[in-house]
DSSP file (Angstrom, degrees, kcal/mol; ACC not computed):
  #  RESIDUE AA STRUCTURE BP1 BP2  ACC     N-H-->O    O-->H-N    N-H-->O    O-->H-N    TCO  KAPPA ALPHA  PHI   PSI    X-CA   Y-CA   Z-CA
    1    1 A M              0   0    0      0, 0.0     2,-0.2     0, 0.0     7,-0.2   0.000 360.0 360.0 360.0 129.8  301.3  244.3 -122.1
    2    2 A S     >  -     0   0    0      5,-0.8     4,-1.2     1,-0.1     5,-0.1  -0.552 360.0-138.1 -84.2 151.4  301.3  248.0 -122.7
    3    3 A R  T  4 S+     0   0    0     -2,-0.2    -1,-0.1     1,-0.2     0, 0.0   0.685  93.0  69.9 -81.4 -17.8  298.0  249.9 -122.9
    4    4 A S  T  4 S+     0   0    0      1,-0.1    -1,-0.2     3,-0.1     0, 0.0   0.924 120.9   5.1 -71.5 -44.3  299.1  252.0 -125.8
    5    5 A D  T  4 S-     0   0    0      2,-0.2    -2,-0.2    -3,-0.0    -1,-0.1   0.578  87.0-129.9-120.8  -7.6  299.3  249.4 -128.5
    6    6 A G     <  +     0   0    0     -4,-1.2     2,-0.3     1,-0.2    -3,-0.1   0.629  67.8 115.2  75.0  14.7  297.9  246.2 -126.9
    7    7 A R        -     0   0    0     -5,-0.1    -5,-0.8     2,-0.0    -1,-0.2  -0.886  61.9-125.2-119.9 150.3  300.8  244.0 -128.1
    8    8 A L    >>  -     0   0    0     -2,-0.3     4,-1.3    -7,-0.2     3,-0.9  -0.513  30.1-111.3 -83.6 158.1  303.5  242.2 -126.1
    9    9 A P  H 3> S+     0   0    0      0, 0.0     4,-1.8     0, 0.0     5,-0.1   0.820 118.8  60.4 -58.6 -29.7  307.2  242.7 -126.9
   10   10 A V  H 3> S+     0   0    0      1,-0.2     4,-2.2     2,-0.2     5,-0.2   0.825  99.1  57.9 -66.7 -30.9  307.4  239.2 -128.3
   11   11 A D  H <> S+     0   0    0     -3,-0.9     4,-2.4     2,-0.2    -1,-0.2   0.915 106.4  47.8 -63.1 -43.7  304.8  240.2 -130.9
   12   12 A R  H  X S+     0   0    0     -4,-1.3     4,-2.6     2,-0.2    -2,-0.2   0.879 110.4  52.0 -63.5 -38.3  307.0  243.0 -132.1
   13   13 A R  H  X S+     0   0    0     -4,-1.8     4,-2.4     2,-0.2    -2,-0.2   0.924 110.5  47.6 -65.5 -43.6  310.0  240.6 -132.3
   14   14 A V  H  X S+     0   0    0     -4,-2.2     4,-2.5     2,-0.2    -2,-0.2   0.917 113.2  48.8 -64.0 -43.7  308.0  238.1 -134.3
   15   15 A R  H  X S+     0   0    0     -4,-2.4     4,-2.3     1,-0.2    -2,-0.2   0.918 111.5  49.4 -62.1 -41.5  306.8  240.8 -136.6
   16   16 A R  H  X S+     0   0    0     -4,-2.6     4,-2.6     1,-0.2    -2,-0.2   0.892 110.8  50.3 -61.4 -41.6  310.4  242.2 -137.0
   17   17 A M  H  X S+     0   0    0     -4,-2.4     4,-2.3     2,-0.2    -2,-0.2   0.903 109.9  50.5 -65.2 -42.4  311.6  238.6 -137.8
   18   18 A S  H  X S+     0   0    0     -4,-2.5     4,-2.1     2,-0.2    -2,-0.2   0.907 111.9  47.2 -63.8 -41.6  309.0  238.2 -140.5
   19   19 A M  H  X S+     0   0    0     -4,-2.3     4,-2.6     2,-0.2    -2,-0.2   0.912 111.0  51.6 -65.9 -41.7  309.8  241.5 -142.1
   20   20 A A  H  X S+     0   0    0     -4,-2.6     4,-2.4     1,-0.2    -2,-0.2   0.895 110.3  48.9 -60.7 -40.8  313.6  240.7 -142.0
   21   21 A L  H  X S+     0   0    0     -4,-2.3     4,-2.3     2,-0.2    -1,-0.2   0.900 112.0  49.2 -65.2 -40.5  312.9  237.3 -143.7
   22   22 A A  H  X S+     0   0    0     -4,-2.1     4,-2.0     2,-0.2    -2,-0.2   0.897 111.8  47.9 -65.9 -40.4  310.8  239.0 -146.3
   23   23 A V  H  X S+     0   0    0     -4,-2.6     4,-2.4     2,-0.2    -2,-0.2   0.929 112.6  49.0 -65.3 -45.8  313.4  241.7 -147.0
   24   24 A A  H  X S+     0   0    0     -4,-2.4     4,-2.7     1,-0.2     5,-0.2   0.893 109.4  53.6 -61.3 -39.3  316.2  239.0 -147.3
   25   25 A A  H  X S+     0   0    0     -4,-2.3     4,-2.4     1,-0.2    -1,-0.2   0.907 110.0  46.7 -63.1 -40.9  314.0  237.0 -149.6
   26   26 A V  H  X S+     0   0    0     -4,-2.0     4,-2.1     2,-0.2    -1,-0.2   0.895 113.7  47.8 -67.7 -39.5  313.5  240.0 -151.9
   27   27 A L  H  X S+     0   0    0     -4,-2.4     4,-2.5     2,-0.2    -2,-0.2   0.904 113.5  46.4 -66.6 -41.5  317.2  240.8 -151.9
   28   28 A L  H  X S+     0   0    0     -4,-2.7     4,-2.6     2,-0.2    -2,-0.2   0.913 113.2  49.8 -68.3 -41.2  318.3  237.2 -152.6
   29   29 A S  H  X S+     0   0    0     -4,-2.4     4,-2.1    -5,-0.2    -1,-0.2   0.894 112.0  48.0 -63.0 -39.5  315.7  236.8 -155.4
   30   30 A A  H  X S+     0   0    0     -4,-2.1     4,-2.7     2,-0.2     5,-0.2   0.925 112.5  48.2 -66.8 -43.8  316.9  240.1 -157.0
   31   31 A L  H  X S+     0   0    0     -4,-2.5     4,-3.0     1,-0.2    -2,-0.2   0.897 111.8  50.3 -63.4 -39.1  320.5  239.0 -156.7
   32   32 A G  H  <>S+     0   0    0     -4,-2.6     5,-2.5     2,-0.2     4,-0.4   0.880 111.2  48.5 -68.5 -36.0  319.7  235.7 -158.2
   33   33 A A  H  <5S+     0   0    0     -4,-2.1     3,-0.5     3,-0.2    -2,-0.2   0.921 116.1  43.1 -66.7 -44.4  317.8  237.3 -161.1
   34   34 A V  H  <5S+     0   0    0     -4,-2.7    -2,-0.2     1,-0.2    -3,-0.2   0.920 120.7  40.1 -68.1 -42.6  320.6  239.7 -161.8
   35   35 A G  T  <5S-     0   0    0     -4,-3.0    -1,-0.2    -5,-0.2    -2,-0.2   0.412 106.9-124.9 -88.4   5.5  323.4  237.1 -161.5
   36   36 A D  T   5 +     0   0    0     -3,-0.5     2,-0.6    -4,-0.4    -3,-0.2   0.917  59.2 149.5  50.9  48.0  321.3  234.4 -163.3
   37   37 A S     >< -     0   0    0     -5,-2.5     4,-1.5    -6,-0.2     3,-0.3  -0.941  34.4-168.0-117.3 112.4  321.7  232.1 -160.3
   38   38 A M  H  > S+     0   0    0     -2,-0.6     4,-2.3     1,-0.2    -1,-0.1   0.815  86.0  59.0 -69.9 -31.5  318.9  229.7 -159.7
   39   39 A W  H  > S+     0   0    0      2,-0.2     4,-2.0     1,-0.2    -1,-0.2   0.839 105.2  49.9 -70.6 -30.1  320.0  228.6 -156.3
   40   40 A L  H  > S+     0   0    0     -3,-0.3     4,-2.3     2,-0.2    -1,-0.2   0.892 111.3  48.8 -69.0 -40.2  319.9  232.2 -155.0
   41   41 A M  H  X S+     0   0    0     -4,-1.5     4,-2.2     2,-0.2    -2,-0.2   0.890 111.7  50.1 -65.4 -37.2  316.4  232.6 -156.4
   42   42 A G  H  X S+     0   0    0     -4,-2.3     4,-2.1     2,-0.2    -2,-0.2   0.899 110.0  49.5 -67.9 -39.1  315.4  229.3 -154.7
   43   43 A A  H  X S+     0   0    0     -4,-2.0     4,-2.2     2,-0.2    -2,-0.2   0.892 110.6  50.9 -62.4 -41.0  316.9  230.4 -151.4
   44   44 A G  H  X S+     0   0    0     -4,-2.3     4,-2.2     1,-0.2    -2,-0.2   0.897 109.0  51.6 -64.0 -40.9  314.9  233.7 -151.7
   45   45 A A  H  X S+     0   0    0     -4,-2.2     4,-2.2     1,-0.2    -2,-0.2   0.905 110.0  48.5 -62.9 -40.9  311.7  231.7 -152.4
   46   46 A W  H  X S+     0   0    0     -4,-2.1     4,-2.4     2,-0.2    -2,-0.2   0.877 110.1  51.9 -67.7 -36.5  312.3  229.6 -149.3
   47   47 A L  H  X S+     0   0    0     -4,-2.2     4,-2.1     2,-0.2    -1,-0.2   0.897 109.5  49.9 -64.8 -39.1  312.9  232.7 -147.2
   48   48 A L  H  X S+     0   0    0     -4,-2.2     4,-2.2     2,-0.2    -2,-0.2   0.901 110.0  50.2 -65.3 -40.6  309.6  234.2 -148.5
   49   49 A I  H  X S+     0   0    0     -4,-2.2     4,-2.8     1,-0.2    -2,-0.2   0.924 110.5  49.5 -61.5 -44.5  307.8  231.0 -147.6
   50   50 A A  H  X S+     0   0    0     -4,-2.4     4,-2.1     1,-0.2    -2,-0.2   0.879 110.4  51.3 -64.6 -36.7  309.2  231.0 -144.1
   51   51 A A  H  X S+     0   0    0     -4,-2.1     4,-1.9     2,-0.2    -1,-0.2   0.907 112.3  45.7 -65.0 -42.8  308.2  234.7 -143.7
   52   52 A I  H  X S+     0   0    0     -4,-2.2     4,-2.4     2,-0.2    -2,-0.2   0.928 113.6  48.8 -67.5 -46.2  304.6  234.0 -144.8
   53   53 A L  H  X S+     0   0    0     -4,-2.8     4,-2.5     1,-0.2     5,-0.3   0.863 110.1  50.4 -64.6 -35.2  304.4  230.9 -142.6
   54   54 A L  H  X S+     0   0    0     -4,-2.1     4,-2.1    -5,-0.2    -1,-0.2   0.904 112.6  47.6 -67.4 -38.8  305.7  232.7 -139.6
   55   55 A D  H  < S+     0   0    0     -4,-1.9    -2,-0.2    -5,-0.2    -1,-0.2   0.869 115.3  45.4 -69.1 -36.3  303.2  235.5 -140.1
   56   56 A L  H  < S+     0   0    0     -4,-2.4     3,-0.4     1,-0.1    -2,-0.2   0.901 117.2  42.8 -74.2 -41.3  300.3  233.0 -140.6
   57   57 A V  H  < S+     0   0    0     -4,-2.5     2,-1.0     1,-0.3    -2,-0.2   0.924 118.2  43.7 -73.1 -45.6  301.2  230.8 -137.6
   58   58 A Y  S  < S+     0   0    0     -4,-2.1    -1,-0.3    -5,-0.3    -2,-0.0  -0.655  71.7 160.3-105.3  78.6  302.0  233.5 -135.1
   59   59 A R              0   0    0     -2,-1.0    -3,-0.1    -3,-0.4    -4,-0.1  -0.874 360.0 360.0-103.0 110.9  299.2  236.1 -135.7
   60   60 A P              0   0    0      0, 0.0    -1,-0.1     0, 0.0   -49,-0.1   0.491 360.0 360.0 -69.7 360.0  298.9  238.4 -132.6
């Protein structure tokens, strides 16, 4: 653990993964809305749910 920020490297990796899932969710949802594709919007919703659950379960 570094003294500067008080977080382990694994904490940053989980935070990065959660942000990546959230960004992918927004992109898929936007593409689904533009392309009128319900399955893309559904996939975006599930990615957003996964990002929120990951952030809630693994709170550093």
